[in-house]
mmCIF file as gemmi writes it, N, C-alpha and C atoms, coordinates in Angstrom:
data_model
loop_
_atom_site.group_PDB
_atom_site.id
_atom_site.type_symbol
_atom_site.label_atom_id
_atom_site.label_alt_id
_atom_site.label_comp_id
_atom_site.label_asym_id
_atom_site.label_entity_id
_atom_site.label_seq_id
_atom_site.pdbx_PDB_ins_code
_atom_site.Cartn_x
_atom_site.Cartn_y
_atom_site.Cartn_z
_atom_site.occupancy
_atom_site.B_iso_or_equiv
_atom_site.pdbx_formal_charge
_atom_site.auth_seq_id
_atom_site.auth_asym_id
_atom_site.pdbx_PDB_model_num
ATOM 1 N N . UNK Axp A 1 ? -14.755 -28.137 -9.356 1 0 ? 1 A 1
ATOM 2 C CA . UNK Axp A 1 ? -14.763 -26.77 -9.439 1 0 ? 1 A 1
ATOM 3 C C . UNK Axp A 1 ? -14.765 -26.228 -11.36 1 0 ? 1 A 1
ATOM 4 N N . UNK Axp A 2 ? -15.535 -25.929 -11.884 1 0 ? 2 A 1
ATOM 5 C CA . UNK Axp A 2 ? -14.66 -25.721 -13.941 1 0 ? 2 A 1
ATOM 6 C C . UNK Axp A 2 ? -13.388 -24.935 -13.896 1 0 ? 2 A 1
ATOM 7 N N . UNK Axp A 3 ? -13.108 -24.869 -14.869 1 0 ? 3 A 1
ATOM 8 C CA . UNK Axp A 3 ? -11.815 -24.403 -15.156 1 0 ? 3 A 1
ATOM 9 C C . UNK Axp A 3 ? -11.821 -22.697 -15.171 1 0 ? 3 A 1
ATOM 10 N N . UNK Axp A 4 ? -13.383 -22.142 -15.577 1 0 ? 4 A 1
ATOM 11 C CA . UNK Axp A 4 ? -13.397 -20.669 -14.922 1 0 ? 4 A 1
ATOM 12 C C . UNK Axp A 4 ? -13.316 -20.422 -13.974 1 0 ? 4 A 1
ATOM 13 N N . UNK Axp A 5 ? -14.124 -20.763 -13.094 1 0 ? 5 A 1
ATOM 14 C CA . UNK Axp A 5 ? -13.846 -20.869 -11.383 1 0 ? 5 A 1
ATOM 15 C C . UNK Axp A 5 ? -12.519 -20.878 -11.248 1 0 ? 5 A 1
ATOM 16 N N . UNK Axp A 6 ? -11.742 -21.438 -11.901 1 0 ? 6 A 1
ATOM 17 C CA . UNK Axp A 6 ? -9.742 -21.558 -10.908 1 0 ? 6 A 1
ATOM 18 C C . UNK Axp A 6 ? -9.061 -20.503 -11.699 1 0 ? 6 A 1
ATOM 19 N N . UNK Axp A 7 ? -10.186 -20.106 -13.218 1 0 ? 7 A 1
ATOM 20 C CA . UNK Axp A 7 ? -8.924 -19.016 -13.452 1 0 ? 7 A 1
ATOM 21 C C . UNK Axp A 7 ? -9.388 -17.371 -12.476 1 0 ? 7 A 1
ATOM 22 N N . UNK Axp A 8 ? -10.494 -17.441 -12.853 1 0 ? 8 A 1
ATOM 23 C CA . UNK Axp A 8 ? -11.323 -16.458 -12.202 1 0 ? 8 A 1
ATOM 24 C C . UNK Axp A 8 ? -10.35 -15.803 -10.517 1 0 ? 8 A 1
ATOM 25 N N . UNK Axp A 9 ? -9.964 -16.844 -9.867 1 0 ? 9 A 1
ATOM 26 C CA . UNK Axp A 9 ? -9.477 -17.325 -8.659 1 0 ? 9 A 1
ATOM 27 C C . UNK Axp A 9 ? -8.026 -16.906 -8.92 1 0 ? 9 A 1
ATOM 28 N N . UNK Axp A 10 ? -7.504 -17.063 -9.837 1 0 ? 10 A 1
ATOM 29 C CA . UNK Axp A 10 ? -6.63 -17.045 -10.741 1 0 ? 10 A 1
ATOM 30 C C . UNK Axp A 10 ? -6.224 -15.482 -10.521 1 0 ? 10 A 1
ATOM 31 N N . UNK Axp A 11 ? -7.254 -14.967 -11.275 1 0 ? 11 A 1
ATOM 32 C CA . UNK Axp A 11 ? -6.946 -13.879 -11.374 1 0 ? 11 A 1
ATOM 33 C C . UNK Axp A 11 ? -7.274 -12.689 -10.066 1 0 ? 11 A 1
ATOM 34 N N . UNK Axp A 12 ? -8.34 -12.931 -9.408 1 0 ? 12 A 1
ATOM 35 C CA . UNK Axp A 12 ? -8.031 -12.194 -8.326 1 0 ? 12 A 1
ATOM 36 C C . UNK Axp A 12 ? -7.089 -12.474 -7.283 1 0 ? 12 A 1
ATOM 37 N N . UNK Axp A 13 ? -5.994 -12.922 -6.986 1 0 ? 13 A 1
ATOM 38 C CA . UNK Axp A 13 ? -5.18 -13.142 -6.222 1 0 ? 13 A 1
ATOM 39 C C . UNK Axp A 13 ? -3.881 -12.322 -6.991 1 0 ? 13 A 1
ATOM 40 N N . UNK Axp A 14 ? -3.601 -12.616 -7.815 1 0 ? 14 A 1
ATOM 41 C CA . UNK Axp A 14 ? -2.828 -11.98 -8.363 1 0 ? 14 A 1
ATOM 42 C C . UNK Axp A 14 ? -3.262 -10.018 -8.393 1 0 ? 14 A 1
ATOM 43 N N . UNK Axp A 15 ? -4.326 -10.113 -8.857 1 0 ? 15 A 1
ATOM 44 C CA . UNK Axp A 15 ? -5.004 -8.534 -8.193 1 0 ? 15 A 1
ATOM 45 C C . UNK Axp A 15 ? -4.75 -8.477 -6.623 1 0 ? 15 A 1
ATOM 46 N N . UNK Axp A 16 ? -5.143 -8.843 -6.008 1 0 ? 16 A 1
ATOM 47 C CA . UNK Axp A 16 ? -4.923 -8.844 -4.456 1 0 ? 16 A 1
ATOM 48 C C . UNK Axp A 16 ? -3.809 -8.074 -3.911 1 0 ? 16 A 1
ATOM 49 N N . UNK Axp A 17 ? -2.591 -9.248 -4.832 1 0 ? 17 A 1
ATOM 50 C CA . UNK Axp A 17 ? -0.921 -9.227 -4.584 1 0 ? 17 A 1
ATOM 51 C C . UNK Axp A 17 ? -0.856 -7.983 -4.65 1 0 ? 17 A 1
ATOM 52 N N . UNK Axp A 18 ? -1.292 -7.366 -6.362 1 0 ? 18 A 1
ATOM 53 C CA . UNK Axp A 18 ? -1.047 -6.226 -7.09 1 0 ? 18 A 1
ATOM 54 C C . UNK Axp A 18 ? -1.077 -4.933 -5.362 1 0 ? 18 A 1
ATOM 55 N N . UNK Axp A 19 ? -2.68 -4.898 -5.082 1 0 ? 19 A 1
ATOM 56 C CA . UNK Axp A 19 ? -2.99 -3.935 -4.776 1 0 ? 19 A 1
ATOM 57 C C . UNK Axp A 19 ? -2.099 -3.517 -3.442 1 0 ? 19 A 1
ATOM 58 N N . UNK Axp A 20 ? -2.434 -5.096 -2.543 1 0 ? 20 A 1
ATOM 59 C CA . UNK Axp A 20 ? -1.232 -5.158 -1.105 1 0 ? 20 A 1
ATOM 60 C C . UNK Axp A 20 ? -0.024 -4.82 -1.459 1 0 ? 20 A 1
ATOM 61 N N . UNK Axp A 21 ? 0.754 -5.204 -2.048 1 0 ? 21 A 1
ATOM 62 C CA . UNK Axp A 21 ? 2.28 -4.452 -2.843 1 0 ? 21 A 1
ATOM 63 C C . UNK Axp A 21 ? 1.59 -2.621 -2.4 1 0 ? 21 A 1
ATOM 64 N N . UNK Axp A 22 ? 1.089 -2.175 -3.467 1 0 ? 22 A 1
ATOM 65 C CA . UNK Axp A 22 ? 1.34 -1.008 -3.455 1 0 ? 22 A 1
ATOM 66 C C . UNK Axp A 22 ? 0.735 0.147 -2.533 1 0 ? 22 A 1
ATOM 67 N N . UNK Axp A 23 ? -0.552 -1.432 -1.413 1 0 ? 23 A 1
ATOM 68 C CA . UNK Axp A 23 ? 0.151 -0.038 0.064 1 0 ? 23 A 1
ATOM 69 C C . UNK Axp A 23 ? 0.61 -0.186 1.043 1 0 ? 23 A 1
ATOM 70 N N . UNK Axp A 24 ? 1.2 -1.503 0.553 1 0 ? 24 A 1
ATOM 71 C CA . UNK Axp A 24 ? 2.635 -1.569 1.377 1 0 ? 24 A 1
ATOM 72 C C . UNK Axp A 24 ? 3.513 -0.636 1.273 1 0 ? 24 A 1
ATOM 73 N N . UNK Axp A 25 ? 3.747 -0.205 -0.153 1 0 ? 25 A 1
ATOM 74 C CA . UNK Axp A 25 ? 4.75 1.021 -0.946 1 0 ? 25 A 1
ATOM 75 C C . UNK Axp A 25 ? 4.255 2.245 -0.1 1 0 ? 25 A 1
ATOM 76 N N . UNK Axp A 26 ? 2.603 2.566 -0.294 1 0 ? 26 A 1
ATOM 77 C CA . UNK Axp A 26 ? 2.292 3.798 0.06 1 0 ? 26 A 1
ATOM 78 C C . UNK Axp A 26 ? 2.272 3.866 1.903 1 0 ? 26 A 1
ATOM 79 N N . UNK Axp A 27 ? 2.896 3.201 2.123 1 0 ? 27 A 1
ATOM 80 C CA . UNK Axp A 27 ? 2.746 3.029 3.956 1 0 ? 27 A 1
ATOM 81 C C . UNK Axp A 27 ? 3.788 3.411 4.308 1 0 ? 27 A 1
ATOM 82 N N . UNK Axp A 28 ? 5.208 2.768 3.64 1 0 ? 28 A 1
ATOM 83 C CA . UNK Axp A 28 ? 6.55 2.958 3.406 1 0 ? 28 A 1
ATOM 84 C C . UNK Axp A 28 ? 6.599 4.776 2.975 1 0 ? 28 A 1
ATOM 85 N N . UNK Axp A 29 ? 6.054 4.858 2.666 1 0 ? 29 A 1
ATOM 86 C CA . UNK Axp A 29 ? 6.637 6.266 1.646 1 0 ? 29 A 1
ATOM 87 C C . UNK Axp A 29 ? 5.945 7.554 2.809 1 0 ? 29 A 1
ATOM 88 N N . UNK Axp A 30 ? 5.006 7.097 3.357 1 0 ? 30 A 1
ATOM 89 C CA . UNK Axp A 30 ? 4.246 8.291 4.46 1 0 ? 30 A 1
ATOM 90 C C . UNK Axp A 30 ? 5.022 8.189 6 1 0 ? 30 A 1
ATOM 91 N N . UNK Axp A 31 ? 5.305 6.662 6.143 1 0 ? 31 A 1
ATOM 92 C CA . UNK Axp A 31 ? 6.603 6.854 7.14 1 0 ? 31 A 1
ATOM 93 C C . UNK Axp A 31 ? 7.592 8.112 7.243 1 0 ? 31 A 1
ATOM 94 N N . UNK Axp A 32 ? 7.965 7.85 5.819 1 0 ? 32 A 1
ATOM 95 C CA . UNK Axp A 32 ? 8.97 8.682 5.313 1 0 ? 32 A 1
ATOM 96 C C . UNK Axp A 32 ? 8.819 9.981 5.496 1 0 ? 32 A 1
ATOM 97 N N . UNK Axp A 33 ? 7.753 10.357 4.808 1 0 ? 33 A 1
ATOM 98 C CA . UNK Axp A 33 ? 7.618 11.903 5.234 1 0 ? 33 A 1
ATOM 99 C C . UNK Axp A 33 ? 7.361 12.338 5.927 1 0 ? 33 A 1
ATOM 100 N N . UNK Axp A 34 ? 6.877 11.703 6.987 1 0 ? 34 A 1
ATOM 101 C CA . UNK Axp A 34 ? 6.496 11.771 8.67 1 0 ? 34 A 1
ATOM 102 C C . UNK Axp A 34 ? 7.858 12.187 8.9 1 0 ? 34 A 1
ATOM 103 N N . UNK Axp A 35 ? 8.702 11.047 8.903 1 0 ? 35 A 1
ATOM 104 C CA . UNK Axp A 35 ? 9.89 11.533 9.299 1 0 ? 35 A 1
ATOM 105 C C . UNK Axp A 35 ? 11.2 12.494 9.128 1 0 ? 35 A 1
ATOM 106 N N . UNK Axp A 36 ? 10.659 12.737 7.8 1 0 ? 36 A 1
ATOM 107 C CA . UNK Axp A 36 ? 11.553 13.883 7.038 1 0 ? 36 A 1
ATOM 108 C C . UNK Axp A 36 ? 10.566 15.223 8.048 1 0 ? 36 A 1
ATOM 109 N N . UNK Axp A 37 ? 9.379 15.706 8.22 1 0 ? 37 A 1
ATOM 110 C CA . UNK Axp A 37 ? 8.534 16.625 8.672 1 0 ? 37 A 1
ATOM 111 C C . UNK Axp A 37 ? 8.503 17.09 10.227 1 0 ? 37 A 1
ATOM 112 N N . UNK Axp A 38 ? 9.145 15.498 10.792 1 0 ? 38 A 1
ATOM 113 C CA . UNK Axp A 38 ? 8.685 15.506 12.176 1 0 ? 38 A 1
ATOM 114 C C . UNK Axp A 38 ? 9.708 17.438 12.77 1 0 ? 38 A 1
ATOM 115 N N . UNK Axp A 39 ? 10.692 16.962 12.42 1 0 ? 39 A 1
ATOM 116 C CA . UNK Axp A 39 ? 11.807 18.462 13.22 1 0 ? 39 A 1
ATOM 117 C C . UNK Axp A 39 ? 10.628 19.78 12.926 1 0 ? 39 A 1
ATOM 118 N N . UNK Axp A 40 ? 10.529 19.713 11.471 1 0 ? 40 A 1
ATOM 119 C CA . UNK Axp A 40 ? 9.593 20.97 11.654 1 0 ? 40 A 1
ATOM 120 C C . UNK Axp A 40 ? 8.175 21.447 12.169 1 0 ? 40 A 1
ATOM 121 N N . UNK Axp A 41 ? 7.465 20.653 12.425 1 0 ? 41 A 1
ATOM 122 C CA . UNK Axp A 41 ? 6.326 20.49 12.786 1 0 ? 41 A 1
ATOM 123 C C . UNK Axp A 41 ? 6.607 21.669 14.268 1 0 ? 41 A 1
ATOM 124 N N . UNK Axp A 42 ? 7.427 21.101 15.606 1 0 ? 42 A 1
ATOM 125 C CA . UNK Axp A 42 ? 7.38 21.717 16.056 1 0 ? 42 A 1
ATOM 126 C C . UNK Axp A 42 ? 7.635 23.944 16.062 1 0 ? 42 A 1
ATOM 127 N N . UNK Axp A 43 ? 7.637 23.643 15.008 1 0 ? 43 A 1
ATOM 128 C CA . UNK Axp A 43 ? 8.416 25.094 15.001 1 0 ? 43 A 1
ATOM 129 C C . UNK Axp A 43 ? 7.312 26.131 14.63 1 0 ? 43 A 1
ATOM 130 N N . UNK Axp A 44 ? 6.291 25.273 13.544 1 0 ? 44 A 1
ATOM 131 C CA . UNK Axp A 44 ? 4.911 25.721 13.175 1 0 ? 44 A 1
ATOM 132 C C . UNK Axp A 44 ? 4.358 26.619 14.496 1 0 ? 44 A 1
ATOM 133 N N . UNK Axp A 45 ? 4.047 27.959 14.155 1 0 ? 45 A 1
ATOM 134 C CA . UNK Axp A 45 ? 3.168 28.76 15.283 1 0 ? 45 A 1
ATOM 135 C C . UNK Axp A 45 ? 1.438 27.502 15.339 1 0 ? 45 A 1
ATOM 136 N N . UNK Axp A 46 ? 1.159 27.985 16.203 1 0 ? 46 A 1
ATOM 137 C CA . UNK Axp A 46 ? 0.104 26.688 16.852 1 0 ? 46 A 1
ATOM 138 C C . UNK Axp A 46 ? -1.168 28.214 17.281 1 0 ? 46 A 1
């Protein structure tokens, strides 16, 4: 395989790692928000 092919794969892998790290961080933040708002939710009128 050509050097350009390997460079493209390396860049794509680095990008994938960055994106997956962001997604995991966003997921952790969502869980924290749910925990903090959980006690308030039953008090809201339905």
